[in-house]
C-alpha positions as CSV (number, residue, x, y, z in Angstrom):
1,M,33.9,127.5,64.3
2,S,33.2,124.1,64.2
3,E,34.2,121.6,66.9
4,T,35.7,117.9,65.7
5,Q,33.7,115.4,68.2
6,T,35.6,111.6,68.6
7,T,33.0,108.9,68.8
8,A,33.3,106.5,71.5
9,P,33.6,103.2,70.6
10,P,30.4,101.3,71.0
11,P,29.8,99.2,74.4
12,S,30.3,95.6,71.9
13,V,33.9,96.8,71.0
14,P,36.4,96.0,74.1
15,L,38.7,99.2,75.0
16,R,41.3,97.0,76.8
17,Y,42.3,93.4,78.1
18,L,43.6,91.6,81.2
19,L,46.0,88.7,81.2
20,G,47.5,87.7,84.2
21,V,51.1,86.1,84.9
22,P,52.2,83.8,87.6
23,K,53.7,86.0,90.5
24,T,56.9,84.3,89.7
25,W,57.2,86.0,86.1
26,W,57.7,89.4,85.1
27,N,57.1,92.1,82.4
28,F,59.5,92.8,80.1
29,D,60.0,96.3,79.6
30,L,59.7,97.0,75.9
31,D,60.7,100.8,75.7
32,P,63.5,101.2,73.2
33,S,64.7,103.9,75.6
34,T,65.0,102.1,78.8
35,R,64.7,98.2,78.0
36,D,68.2,97.2,77.7
37,A,69.4,98.9,80.7
38,S,66.1,97.1,82.9
39,I,66.3,93.9,80.9
40,G,70.2,93.5,82.2
41,R,69.2,94.6,85.8
42,R,66.2,92.3,85.9
43,F,68.0,89.5,84.4
44,R,71.4,89.5,86.7
45,A,69.0,89.8,89.8
46,G,67.0,86.6,88.7
47,L,70.5,85.0,88.6
48,K,72.2,86.7,91.6
49,G,73.6,83.7,93.8
50,A,72.9,81.1,91.1
51,D,75.8,78.9,90.0
52,V,75.9,80.3,86.1
53,D,79.2,80.7,84.0
54,P,79.2,84.2,83.2
55,S,79.3,83.7,79.6
56,V,76.1,82.0,80.0
57,A,74.4,84.8,82.0
58,D,75.7,87.3,79.1
59,R,74.0,84.9,76.4
60,M,70.4,85.0,78.6
61,V,70.5,88.5,79.0
62,R,71.3,89.2,75.2
63,A,68.6,86.6,74.7
64,G,66.2,88.8,76.8
65,R,67.1,91.8,75.2
66,K,66.4,90.0,71.5
67,A,63.5,89.0,72.6
68,A,62.0,92.3,73.6
69,R,63.3,94.2,70.3
70,E,61.6,91.6,68.3
71,A,58.2,91.7,70.6
72,H,58.3,95.8,70.1
73,A,59.3,95.7,66.4
74,R,55.7,92.9,66.0
75,G,54.0,95.4,67.8
76,A,53.7,93.6,70.7
77,L,50.8,94.5,73.5
78,Q,52.7,92.5,76.2
79,L,56.0,90.5,76.9
80,S,56.1,88.8,80.3
81,G,58.8,86.0,81.5
82,I,60.6,83.8,83.9
83,L,64.2,83.3,84.4
84,E,64.6,80.7,87.2
85,V,67.7,78.6,88.1
86,L,67.1,75.7,90.3
87,G,69.4,73.6,92.2
88,G,71.8,71.9,90.1
89,G,72.0,74.5,87.8
90,T,68.5,73.5,86.1
91,T,67.4,76.8,84.2
92,L,63.4,77.6,83.5
93,I,62.7,79.8,81.1
94,A,60.0,81.0,79.1
95,T,57.9,84.0,77.3
96,T,54.3,85.3,76.7
97,M,54.0,87.4,74.3
98,V,50.1,88.9,73.2
99,L,50.0,90.3,70.0
100,R,46.9,92.0,68.0
101,L,46.2,90.4,64.8
102,S,44.2,92.7,62.3
103,P,43.6,91.5,58.8
104,P,42.7,93.6,56.0
105,P,39.4,94.3,55.6
106,E,38.7,92.5,52.2
107,A,40.3,89.4,53.5
108,A,39.5,88.9,57.6
109,P,39.1,85.3,57.9
110,D,36.8,83.9,60.7
111,L,38.8,81.7,63.6
112,S,37.9,78.4,61.7
113,Q,39.4,80.1,58.6
114,L,42.5,80.8,60.6
115,M,42.6,78.1,62.4
116,T,42.6,75.9,59.3
117,S,45.9,77.7,58.2
118,Y,47.1,76.6,61.5
119,A,46.2,73.4,61.2
120,V,47.7,72.9,57.9
121,H,51.3,74.3,58.7
122,T,51.1,71.9,61.9
123,A,50.3,69.0,59.9
124,R,53.7,70.2,57.9
125,N,55.6,70.5,60.8
126,P,58.2,67.9,60.6
127,L,59.3,68.5,64.2
128,A,56.0,68.5,65.7
129,R,55.4,65.0,64.1
130,A,58.2,63.4,65.7
131,A,57.5,64.7,69.0
132,G,53.8,63.5,69.5
133,G,52.1,63.9,73.1
134,S,50.6,67.7,73.6
135,V,53.0,69.3,70.6
136,G,51.9,69.3,67.2
137,K,47.7,69.9,67.5
138,A,45.5,72.8,66.3
139,E,41.7,72.5,68.4
140,F,39.4,75.2,69.4
141,I,39.1,75.8,73.4
142,E,36.3,77.1,75.4
143,L,38.3,80.2,77.8
144,P,36.5,80.9,80.8
145,H,36.0,84.6,80.3
146,A,36.8,85.0,76.8
147,G,35.1,81.9,74.9
148,Q,35.8,80.4,72.0
149,A,39.5,80.4,71.1
150,G,41.7,78.6,68.9
151,R,44.6,76.6,70.1
152,V,48.0,75.4,68.1
153,T,51.1,74.0,69.7
154,Y,54.5,73.1,67.9
155,L,58.1,73.0,67.8
156,E,60.3,75.4,66.1
157,D,64.0,76.2,65.6
158,V,64.8,79.5,66.5
159,D,67.8,81.4,67.0
160,F,67.8,82.2,70.7
161,Y,71.3,83.1,72.2
162,G,72.7,84.8,69.0
163,K,74.6,82.8,66.9
164,N,72.8,79.7,68.9
165,W,69.7,77.9,67.8
166,A,67.3,76.5,70.3
167,R,64.4,74.1,70.1
168,M,61.6,75.7,71.3
169,A,58.1,74.3,72.4
170,I,55.4,76.8,71.4
171,M,51.8,77.2,72.2
172,Q,49.9,79.9,70.5
173,T,46.4,80.5,71.8
174,V,44.3,82.6,69.6
175,V,41.3,84.8,70.3
176,P,39.0,87.2,68.3
177,V,38.6,90.5,69.7
178,P,34.6,91.0,70.1
179,G,33.0,93.5,67.8
180,T,35.9,93.3,65.2
181,D,37.3,91.3,62.9
182,D,40.6,91.1,64.8
183,F,42.6,88.7,66.9
184,L,44.5,88.4,70.2
185,I,47.2,86.3,69.6
186,I,48.4,84.8,72.7
187,A,52.1,83.4,71.9
188,S,54.1,81.1,74.9
189,S,57.2,79.3,74.3
190,T,60.1,77.4,76.5
191,P,63.3,76.3,75.3
192,C,62.9,73.9,78.3
193,L,61.7,70.6,76.2
194,A,61.9,68.3,79.3
195,F,59.6,70.7,80.9
196,T,57.2,70.8,78.0
197,D,54.0,69.0,79.2
198,E,54.2,71.3,82.7
199,F,55.3,74.4,80.7
200,F,51.7,74.1,78.8
201,G,50.0,73.7,81.6
202,V,51.3,77.2,82.7
203,F,50.5,78.6,79.1
204,D,47.0,77.3,79.4
205,A,46.6,78.7,82.6
206,I,47.9,82.3,81.6
207,S,45.6,82.3,78.6
208,G,42.6,81.3,80.8
209,T,42.7,84.4,82.8
210,L,42.3,86.7,79.6
211,R,39.2,88.9,79.7
212,F,38.2,91.9,77.4
213,E,37.0,95.2,79.7
214,F,34.4,97.2,77.9
215,E,34.5,99.7,80.4
216,K,36.9,102.8,81.5
217,E,36.5,102.1,84.8
218,P,37.6,100.6,87.4
219,T,41.1,99.8,86.1
220,V,42.9,96.9,87.7
221,P,46.3,96.0,87.3
222,M,48.2,94.0,84.5
223,V,45.2,96.0,82.2
224,R,46.6,96.4,78.8
225,D,45.0,99.0,76.2
226,L,44.0,97.5,73.0
């Protein structure tokens, strides 16, 4: 009787990745069987004691559930975020989603080609051109633990609350997965445009924690299998 052997990935291909987020952020439950209840509990706990209209709170819960559904549908590896109400009713909302992009073998782009496409798209985005500042850029960066990556920033109008469109400031960091033709996309966004620069600083710090793990042990918190 023959026995099927499974081939372990070569040492040059990572088994998982590590990405850290601020302590005030939490990880969304993406499991379809539990996410609606867990997200509802987490959002309402975050709003407890805050002076927020109940209808606004309900919209925020629906927005969180919608974000989790869409992240799951896109095959997201991770969705993290913050919901915090400051004094005076100012609300801080932001999310960071991690996706794995696997181009077809016959058309697998390198990072330069991918960033050229991003640059063309960004140049045609009238919202980004009008915003100026840190928005509307496509550039190469160096991550401390993951090497060269691409970064693009732009504005986009999205259906954030359901039937209510919101303008989002978005930062995407594109990181080649070592030993493969794949990329990790760290997509961060916020509707709090008055704090765009501050949130972009947070998004940059989050992406700067990315590292790839090549060994099975030891496991550490916030590790996600690839």
